[in-house]
C-alpha positions as CSV (number, residue, x, y, z in Angstrom):
1,M,0.1,0.0,0.1
2,Q,3.1,2.3,0.9
3,I,4.1,2.1,-2.9
4,Y,0.8,3.2,-4.4
5,L,0.5,6.3,-2.0
6,Y,4.4,7.2,-2.3
7,L,4.1,7.0,-6.4
8,S,1.0,9.0,-6.2
9,I,2.5,11.4,-4.0
10,Y,5.8,11.8,-6.7
11,I,3.4,11.6,-9.7
12,I,1.3,14.7,-8.3
13,I,4.5,16.7,-7.2
14,I,6.0,16.3,-10.9
15,I,2.8,17.6,-12.7
16,G,1.8,20.1,-10.2
17,L,5.4,21.7,-10.7
18,S,5.2,21.6,-14.4
19,V,1.3,23.0,-14.3
20,Y,2.8,25.9,-12.1
21,I,6.0,26.5,-14.6
22,S,3.8,26.7,-17.4
23,K,1.7,29.6,-15.9
24,S,5.0,31.9,-16.1
25,S,6.5,30.2,-19.3
26,N,6.7,32.2,-22.5
27,T,7.7,30.4,-26.0
28,E,11.3,30.5,-25.3
29,D,10.8,28.8,-21.9
30,F,8.9,25.8,-23.8
31,L,11.2,25.4,-26.6
32,I,14.6,26.0,-24.7
33,G,14.4,26.8,-21.5
34,G,14.5,30.4,-22.0
35,R,18.4,30.5,-22.9
36,N,19.3,31.5,-18.8
37,R,19.6,28.0,-17.2
38,S,22.4,28.5,-14.5
39,G,25.6,26.1,-14.2
40,W,23.8,23.8,-11.4
41,T,20.8,23.4,-13.6
42,I,22.8,22.3,-16.5
43,L,25.0,19.8,-14.3
44,F,21.6,18.2,-12.4
45,S,20.3,17.8,-16.1
46,K,23.0,16.6,-17.6
47,F,23.2,13.9,-14.8
48,A,19.9,13.1,-14.7
49,G,19.5,12.5,-18.4
50,A,22.5,10.3,-18.3
51,I,21.9,8.3,-15.2
52,G,18.2,6.7,-16.0
53,V,16.8,3.6,-16.1
54,S,18.7,1.9,-18.9
55,T,21.9,2.9,-16.8
56,L,20.8,1.6,-13.6
57,I,19.9,-2.0,-15.7
58,T,22.6,-2.3,-18.3
59,Y,25.6,-1.0,-16.2
60,T,24.5,-3.5,-13.9
61,G,24.2,-6.1,-16.3
62,Y,27.3,-5.0,-17.9
63,A,29.3,-5.8,-14.7
64,Y,27.4,-9.2,-13.7
65,K,28.7,-10.2,-17.4
66,F,32.0,-8.9,-17.5
67,G,33.2,-7.7,-14.1
68,W,35.4,-4.9,-14.4
69,G,35.5,-4.6,-17.9
70,L,32.2,-1.9,-17.5
71,F,35.2,0.5,-17.0
72,A,36.2,0.1,-20.1
73,M,32.8,2.7,-21.2
74,S,33.8,4.7,-18.5
75,I,37.1,5.7,-19.3
76,G,35.7,6.7,-22.9
77,S,32.9,8.7,-21.0
78,V,35.6,10.4,-19.0
79,I,37.6,11.6,-22.4
80,G,34.2,12.5,-23.9
81,Y,32.4,14.5,-21.0
82,L,35.8,16.5,-20.7
83,L,36.4,17.1,-24.0
84,F,32.8,18.3,-25.0
85,A,32.6,20.3,-21.7
86,F,35.6,22.4,-22.5
87,W,35.9,22.2,-26.2
88,A,32.8,21.4,-27.9
89,A,30.4,23.2,-25.8
90,P,31.3,26.6,-25.7
91,R,31.8,26.7,-29.3
92,I,28.4,25.4,-29.8
93,K,26.9,27.9,-27.3
94,K,28.7,30.7,-29.2
95,L,27.4,29.4,-32.5
96,S,24.0,29.3,-31.3
97,L,23.7,32.8,-29.9
98,L,24.2,33.9,-34.0
99,G,21.9,31.1,-35.1
100,N,19.2,31.2,-32.5
101,F,19.6,27.4,-32.2
102,Y,16.8,24.9,-31.6
103,T,17.7,21.4,-32.6
104,Q,21.0,19.6,-33.3
105,G,20.5,20.2,-37.2
106,D,20.3,23.8,-36.8
107,L,24.0,23.6,-35.9
108,P,25.2,21.9,-39.4
109,A,22.7,23.8,-41.5
110,F,24.6,27.1,-39.9
111,V,27.9,26.4,-40.2
112,T,27.9,24.7,-43.7
113,G,24.8,27.0,-45.0
114,N,23.1,23.7,-46.5
115,K,19.7,23.2,-45.2
116,T,20.1,19.4,-45.9
117,T,22.3,18.8,-43.1
118,S,19.7,19.8,-40.7
119,L,17.6,17.2,-42.3
120,V,20.2,14.6,-42.0
121,T,21.0,15.4,-38.5
122,N,17.7,15.5,-37.3
123,S,16.2,12.5,-39.1
124,I,19.0,10.2,-37.4
125,T,18.5,12.1,-34.4
126,I,14.8,11.4,-34.1
127,I,15.6,7.7,-34.4
128,V,18.5,7.9,-32.0
129,Q,16.5,9.8,-29.3
130,F,13.8,7.3,-29.9
131,F,16.2,4.3,-29.1
132,W,16.4,6.0,-25.5
133,I,12.5,6.5,-25.0
134,L,12.2,2.8,-25.3
135,L,14.6,2.1,-22.9
136,S,13.2,4.4,-20.4
137,L,9.8,3.0,-20.5
138,A,10.3,-0.8,-21.3
139,G,13.1,-0.6,-18.3
140,G,11.2,1.1,-16.0
141,A,7.7,-1.2,-16.8
142,K,9.8,-4.4,-16.5
143,V,11.0,-3.2,-12.8
144,I,7.5,-2.3,-11.8
145,T,6.1,-5.6,-12.9
146,F,8.9,-7.4,-10.9
147,F,7.7,-5.8,-8.0
148,D,4.0,-7.3,-9.0
149,L,2.7,-4.0,-8.8
150,F,1.2,-3.6,-11.9
151,S,1.3,-5.5,-15.3
152,Y,3.8,-4.8,-17.9
153,E,1.3,-3.1,-20.0
154,I,-0.5,-1.0,-17.2
155,A,2.6,-0.2,-16.0
156,L,4.0,1.0,-19.3
157,L,0.8,3.1,-19.8
158,I,1.1,4.7,-16.5
159,T,4.5,5.7,-17.0
160,T,4.3,7.4,-20.6
161,L,0.9,8.9,-19.6
162,V,2.7,10.6,-16.3
163,V,5.7,11.8,-18.8
164,L,3.5,13.0,-21.5
165,I,1.3,15.2,-19.3
166,Y,4.2,17.3,-17.6
167,V,6.2,17.8,-21.0
168,L,2.9,18.9,-22.9
169,F,2.4,21.7,-20.1
170,S,5.9,23.1,-20.0
171,G,8.3,21.5,-22.7
172,F,11.9,21.8,-22.2
173,K,11.8,24.1,-18.9
174,A,9.7,21.5,-17.1
175,V,12.5,18.6,-18.5
176,V,15.2,21.0,-17.3
177,L,13.6,21.8,-13.9
178,T,12.3,18.4,-13.0
179,D,15.9,16.5,-14.2
180,T,16.8,18.6,-10.9
181,I,14.6,17.3,-8.6
182,Q,14.9,14.0,-10.7
183,A,19.1,14.3,-9.8
184,I,18.7,14.9,-6.1
185,I,16.3,11.8,-5.7
186,I,18.5,9.7,-7.7
187,I,21.4,10.9,-5.6
188,G,19.6,9.8,-2.5
189,F,18.6,6.8,-4.4
190,L,22.6,6.1,-4.6
191,C,23.0,7.0,-0.8
192,I,20.6,4.4,0.2
193,L,22.1,1.8,-2.1
194,I,25.6,2.8,-0.2
195,L,24.2,2.3,3.5
196,G,22.8,-1.3,2.0
197,M,26.3,-2.0,0.6
198,L,27.9,-0.9,4.0
199,D,26.5,-4.3,5.3
200,I,28.5,-6.2,3.2
201,K,31.5,-7.7,5.1
202,D,33.3,-9.3,2.0
203,F,34.0,-5.9,0.5
204,G,37.4,-7.3,-0.7
205,D,36.0,-10.3,-2.1
206,I,33.5,-8.6,-4.3
207,L,36.1,-6.0,-6.0
208,G,38.1,-9.3,-6.6
209,T,35.5,-11.1,-8.6
210,S,36.0,-12.4,-12.0
211,T,33.5,-13.2,-14.1
212,N,33.0,-16.0,-16.2
213,E,32.5,-13.8,-19.6
214,N,35.6,-11.7,-20.2
215,V,35.1,-8.9,-22.4
216,Q,37.1,-9.3,-26.0
217,L,39.3,-6.9,-27.2
218,G,36.6,-5.6,-30.0
219,S,33.8,-5.2,-27.0
220,I,36.4,-3.0,-25.2
221,I,37.4,-0.9,-28.0
222,G,33.9,-0.4,-28.8
223,L,32.8,0.5,-25.0
224,V,35.4,2.8,-25.4
225,L,34.5,4.7,-28.4
226,Y,31.1,4.8,-27.4
227,G,31.8,6.6,-24.2
228,G,33.9,9.0,-25.8
229,L,32.2,9.7,-28.9
230,S,28.4,9.3,-28.0
231,V,28.3,12.4,-26.2
232,F,28.7,14.3,-29.3
233,G,25.7,12.8,-31.0
234,L,22.9,13.4,-28.5
235,A,20.6,15.8,-29.4
236,D,19.8,17.0,-25.3
237,R,23.5,17.8,-25.1
238,Y,23.0,20.6,-27.6
239,Q,19.8,21.4,-26.4
240,L,21.7,22.4,-22.9
241,C,23.9,24.3,-24.6
242,Y,21.4,26.4,-26.0
243,A,19.7,26.7,-23.0
244,A,22.5,27.7,-20.8
245,K,22.7,31.2,-19.5
246,D,26.5,31.8,-20.7
247,V,29.8,29.7,-21.4
248,K,31.1,29.7,-17.8
249,S,27.7,28.1,-16.6
250,L,28.2,25.6,-19.7
251,K,31.4,24.5,-18.9
252,K,31.0,23.9,-15.1
253,G,27.5,22.2,-15.8
254,M,29.0,20.0,-18.4
255,G,32.3,19.3,-16.9
256,L,31.2,18.2,-13.3
257,A,28.5,16.2,-14.6
258,I,31.2,13.1,-14.9
259,I,32.0,13.4,-11.2
260,P,28.5,11.9,-10.1
261,V,28.5,9.7,-13.4
262,L,31.4,7.7,-12.2
263,L,30.3,7.3,-8.6
264,I,27.3,5.5,-9.6
265,A,28.9,3.3,-12.2
266,F,31.4,2.1,-9.4
267,L,28.4,1.6,-7.2
268,L,26.6,-0.6,-10.1
269,L,29.9,-2.3,-10.3
270,L,29.8,-3.3,-7.0
271,I,26.5,-4.6,-7.3
272,G,26.8,-6.4,-10.1
273,L,29.7,-8.3,-8.9
274,Y,27.8,-8.9,-5.7
275,V,24.7,-10.3,-7.2
276,Y,27.3,-12.3,-9.2
277,N,28.4,-14.2,-6.3
278,Q,25.2,-14.5,-5.3
279,N,23.5,-16.2,-8.2
280,T,25.3,-16.8,-11.7
281,T,22.5,-17.8,-13.7
282,L,20.4,-14.5,-13.8
283,D,19.1,-12.7,-16.9
284,P,21.2,-9.4,-16.9
285,D,18.2,-7.4,-17.2
286,T,16.9,-8.6,-14.1
287,V,20.4,-8.2,-11.8
288,F,19.7,-4.7,-10.9
289,V,16.1,-5.7,-9.6
290,F,17.2,-8.4,-7.7
291,A,19.7,-6.4,-6.3
292,M,17.3,-4.3,-4.6
293,Q,15.3,-7.2,-3.3
294,N,18.0,-8.6,-1.6
295,L,21.0,-5.8,-0.7
296,V,18.6,-3.4,0.7
297,N,16.2,-3.6,4.0
298,Q,13.1,-4.7,2.4
299,S,11.1,-1.6,4.7
300,W,13.3,0.6,2.1
301,I,11.2,-1.1,-1.1
302,P,8.6,1.2,-1.5
303,L,10.9,4.1,-1.4
304,L,13.4,2.7,-3.8
305,V,10.7,1.7,-6.0
306,V,9.8,5.6,-6.4
307,L,13.1,6.4,-6.6
308,F,13.7,4.2,-9.7
309,F,10.1,6.0,-11.3
310,A,12.1,9.1,-11.0
311,G,15.4,7.5,-12.9
312,L,12.6,6.4,-15.5
313,M,11.5,9.9,-16.2
314,S,15.1,11.8,-16.0
315,T,15.9,10.1,-19.3
316,A,12.2,9.8,-20.7
317,D,11.2,13.2,-20.7
318,T,14.5,14.8,-22.1
319,S,14.2,11.9,-24.8
320,I,10.6,12.3,-25.9
321,F,11.4,16.4,-26.0
322,A,14.3,15.9,-28.4
323,V,12.2,13.5,-30.7
324,S,9.0,16.2,-30.9
325,S,10.8,19.0,-31.2
326,H,13.4,17.6,-33.9
327,L,9.8,16.1,-35.7
328,V,8.7,20.0,-36.3
329,Y,12.2,21.6,-36.4
330,K,10.7,23.4,-40.0
331,S,7.4,24.5,-38.4
332,K,7.2,28.5,-38.2
333,K,7.9,30.1,-34.7
334,D,4.7,31.2,-34.1
335,Q,3.1,27.4,-34.5
336,K,6.4,25.6,-32.6
337,V,4.7,25.3,-29.5
338,K,1.5,24.0,-30.8
339,S,3.2,21.6,-33.2
340,V,5.7,20.1,-30.4
341,R,2.9,19.4,-28.4
342,Y,1.4,17.5,-30.9
343,A,4.7,15.8,-32.1
344,T,5.1,14.6,-28.3
345,V,1.3,13.0,-28.0
346,F,2.4,11.0,-31.5
347,T,5.9,10.1,-30.1
348,V,4.7,8.9,-27.2
349,F,1.9,6.6,-28.6
350,I,4.7,5.0,-30.8
351,A,7.0,4.4,-28.2
352,F,4.4,2.8,-26.0
353,I,3.2,0.5,-29.0
354,V,7.0,-0.4,-29.8
355,A,7.7,-1.0,-25.9
356,L,4.5,-3.4,-25.6
357,F,6.6,-5.8,-27.8
358,W,10.4,-5.1,-27.6
359,K,11.5,-5.6,-23.8
360,S,15.3,-6.6,-24.1
361,V,16.4,-3.6,-22.5
362,V,20.7,-4.9,-22.9
363,D,19.6,-5.5,-26.7
364,I,18.0,-2.1,-27.2
365,T,20.8,-0.3,-25.4
366,I,23.7,-1.9,-27.4
367,V,22.0,-0.8,-30.5
368,G,20.8,2.4,-29.3
369,A,24.3,3.2,-28.1
370,A,25.9,2.5,-31.5
371,L,23.2,4.9,-33.1
372,R,24.5,7.7,-30.8
373,M,27.6,7.4,-32.2
374,T,26.5,7.8,-35.7
375,L,26.6,11.5,-36.0
376,S,29.4,12.1,-33.7
377,V,32.4,12.1,-36.3
378,A,30.0,14.6,-38.1
379,M,29.3,16.9,-35.7
380,I,32.9,16.8,-34.6
381,Y,33.4,18.0,-38.0
382,V,31.0,21.4,-38.1
383,I,31.7,22.1,-34.2
384,K,35.4,22.3,-35.8
385,K,33.7,25.2,-38.2
386,R,34.3,22.4,-41.3
387,K,31.9,23.9,-44.1
388,N,31.7,21.3,-46.6
389,S,28.6,20.1,-46.5
390,G,29.3,17.1,-48.6
391,R,31.7,15.4,-46.1
392,F,29.3,16.3,-43.1
393,I,26.8,14.1,-44.8
394,A,28.6,11.7,-45.8
395,S,30.0,10.8,-42.9
396,A,26.4,10.9,-41.1
397,L,25.3,8.6,-43.5
398,G,28.6,6.3,-43.6
399,G,28.0,6.1,-39.5
400,I,24.7,4.6,-40.6
401,G,26.0,2.4,-42.9
402,G,28.8,1.0,-40.7
403,L,26.0,0.3,-37.8
404,L,24.2,-1.9,-40.3
405,I,27.3,-3.6,-41.5
406,G,28.4,-4.1,-37.8
407,L,24.8,-5.6,-37.1
408,L,24.8,-8.2,-39.6
409,A,28.3,-9.3,-38.8
410,F,28.5,-9.3,-35.3
411,G,24.8,-8.5,-33.9
412,P,23.7,-6.5,-31.0
413,K,27.5,-6.4,-29.4
414,P,29.1,-3.3,-28.4
415,T,32.1,-4.3,-31.1
416,I,29.7,-2.7,-33.9
417,A,30.8,0.7,-32.8
418,I,34.4,0.0,-34.6
419,T,32.2,-0.3,-37.7
420,V,30.1,2.5,-37.1
421,L,33.5,4.6,-36.5
422,L,34.8,3.4,-39.7
423,G,32.1,4.4,-41.8
424,S,31.9,7.9,-40.1
425,L,35.5,8.2,-41.1
426,I,35.5,6.9,-44.5
427,G,32.3,9.4,-45.1
428,L,34.9,12.3,-44.5
429,I,36.7,11.4,-47.6
430,Y,33.7,12.5,-49.8
431,R,33.9,16.2,-50.3
432,S,31.0,18.4,-52.5
433,K,32.1,21.3,-54.3
């Protein structure tokens, strides 16, 4: 009974906050957060967007399968976060002030002077971010189902409706501000889990655990590449750059976000290794939930489920707004808010239908991670203010080609990041007149 009460209170608070925000919001607030977000707001939003349901489930699943090989991805993430925060983000912010950007595709279109680059970028972005909507919705519904609160279908319906309602009211401003609340909740979740871990007496043995499945060299390279490059391919990172108050705030927020991300990655490594010592036959998708049931005092379960729900929303809302805003990027300024709202309803409906049938969180994550990289090289190219539209488009399409080849050759494995990178780099050879 407590679980339902806590869930209801949380949902009411989030929706109520969104309604309150909407009363004082203008068009710029709805579309891009007013372009006046502080460094701390950027930090919490970046952190909350990075640590969601998919992270909790997949990082723990990777740790369960590969042990310390999990940190191959984290090494790349540190490099990628810092490079983006201190090199790319300031450039993106300065360009956005000149071009008044809203979508990821606005950047290459402005730099190259070719509107086709915007079409290509936004089309790929829609596909990329849609995968992360699926991850959040399917992962969250699976967890709620695991605790016998609702059926998978009902859990999926509840989560999609809640996110839909508050994004419809306040748009990107609601996404950023609720991310701040959700980030604090996730950190609280982390502290509770740490308290649970402190009861483990054989801490050293856990750190020394070796799993049966070792990470192959191709997977290690793929995870490092993914961690380092994926940040350059995600629309929400660009939209946060546009929304920042100034370059200083942007550097602070983006740069410091890696600290809590790494802390959570280490905690999830410990959880994965601990669960492996308890049971070596679990589905990787269920490892995190198993830990919640066995590591933490059962009296905490109602609160933990609510905290997990917050993690679900922190990534779902970001991705939903990214997809809907990119779907209608060509709409006129005075029609954008209405268009984004219609697109949001459409996006959530399609995601709900797909998530009813595709429930494998780990597989979705791997394919989605590789998709994140398809635009990375091309975006780095235009961030450097290189203006050849042919090279940009060829690199983006080359990344897609590399992804398809990788899936056919290796299946949904981290190794496909290598083929994505090769395809993107080969595309840069082409040069239009």
